[in-house]
C-alpha positions as CSV (number, residue, x, y, z in Angstrom):
1,X,19.5,-29.8,-28.5
2,X,22.8,-27.9,-28.3
3,X,22.6,-26.8,-32.0
4,X,18.9,-25.9,-31.5
5,X,19.9,-23.6,-28.7
6,X,22.6,-22.0,-30.8
7,X,20.0,-21.3,-33.5
8,X,17.6,-19.8,-31.1
9,X,20.4,-17.7,-29.5
10,X,21.4,-16.4,-33.0
11,X,17.8,-15.4,-33.8
12,X,17.1,-13.7,-30.4
13,X,20.3,-12.2,-29.3
14,X,22.4,-11.2,-32.3
15,X,23.8,-7.7,-32.6
16,X,25.1,-5.7,-35.5
17,X,28.6,-7.0,-34.7
18,X,28.1,-10.4,-33.1
19,X,26.3,-13.7,-33.7
20,X,23.7,-14.3,-31.0
21,X,25.5,-17.2,-29.4
22,X,28.6,-15.0,-28.8
23,X,26.7,-12.4,-26.8
24,X,26.4,-12.7,-23.0
25,X,22.7,-13.5,-23.1
26,X,23.2,-16.0,-25.9
27,X,26.1,-17.7,-24.1
28,X,23.9,-18.2,-21.0
29,X,21.0,-19.3,-23.1
30,X,23.1,-21.9,-24.9
31,X,24.6,-23.2,-21.7
32,X,21.5,-23.3,-19.5
33,X,18.5,-23.1,-21.7
34,X,15.4,-21.0,-21.3
35,X,15.2,-19.1,-18.0
36,X,12.4,-19.9,-15.7
37,X,11.6,-16.2,-15.4
38,X,12.7,-13.0,-17.0
39,X,12.3,-9.5,-15.5
40,X,12.6,-6.9,-18.2
41,X,13.3,-3.2,-17.3
42,X,13.5,-1.4,-20.7
43,X,12.4,2.0,-19.4
44,X,13.2,2.5,-15.8
45,X,13.8,6.0,-14.5
46,X,17.5,6.9,-14.1
47,X,18.8,3.5,-15.4
48,X,19.8,2.1,-18.7
49,X,17.7,-1.0,-19.9
50,X,18.4,-4.2,-18.0
51,X,17.1,-7.7,-17.6
52,X,17.2,-10.3,-14.8
53,X,17.1,-14.0,-15.7
54,X,16.1,-16.5,-13.1
55,X,17.0,-20.2,-13.1
56,X,15.3,-21.7,-10.1
57,X,16.6,-25.3,-10.4
58,X,20.3,-24.6,-10.7
59,X,22.5,-24.4,-7.6
60,X,19.4,-23.8,-5.5
61,X,18.4,-20.8,-7.6
62,X,20.6,-18.4,-9.5
63,X,20.1,-15.3,-11.5
64,X,21.9,-13.3,-14.2
65,X,21.6,-9.5,-14.6
66,X,22.3,-8.1,-18.1
67,X,22.5,-4.3,-18.9
68,X,22.3,-2.4,-22.2
69,X,24.9,0.4,-21.9
70,X,24.6,1.5,-25.5
71,X,20.8,1.6,-26.0
72,X,21.3,-0.6,-29.1
73,X,20.1,-3.9,-27.6
74,X,23.6,-5.0,-26.7
75,X,23.1,-6.5,-23.2
76,X,26.2,-7.3,-21.2
77,X,26.5,-9.5,-18.1
78,X,26.7,-7.3,-15.1
79,X,26.3,-9.8,-12.2
80,X,25.3,-13.4,-11.5
81,X,24.9,-15.5,-8.4
82,X,26.1,-18.7,-10.3
83,X,29.5,-20.0,-9.3
84,X,32.1,-19.2,-11.9
85,X,30.2,-16.3,-13.4
86,X,30.9,-12.6,-13.1
87,X,29.9,-11.3,-9.7
88,X,29.5,-7.6,-8.9
89,X,27.1,-6.9,-6.0
90,X,27.4,-3.2,-7.0
91,X,26.1,-3.9,-10.5
92,X,23.3,-1.3,-10.2
93,X,25.8,1.6,-10.2
94,X,27.0,0.6,-13.6
95,X,23.6,1.3,-15.3
96,X,22.7,4.5,-13.5
97,X,22.0,7.4,-15.9
98,X,22.4,10.1,-13.2
């Protein structure tokens, strides 16, 4: 199962410079599996693209927010509610375009 997740991460989340499992989305996918729900925001007004991944059965419900600063599909972790992960309650300011 672990190797299967690495293969899926490499297919879905690779970038020009990184294997998929080395990206933030790939790392979370390999560790936790498929999210229960994904909110995609590729074209919001005044923000760069971002995604919110929800895992309802972990720690009573956690989420991960990834933002694409570059516009080249390189999503970085901005904030999570999971213990031990990056937490930045002001994450939205990091993806503002204005």
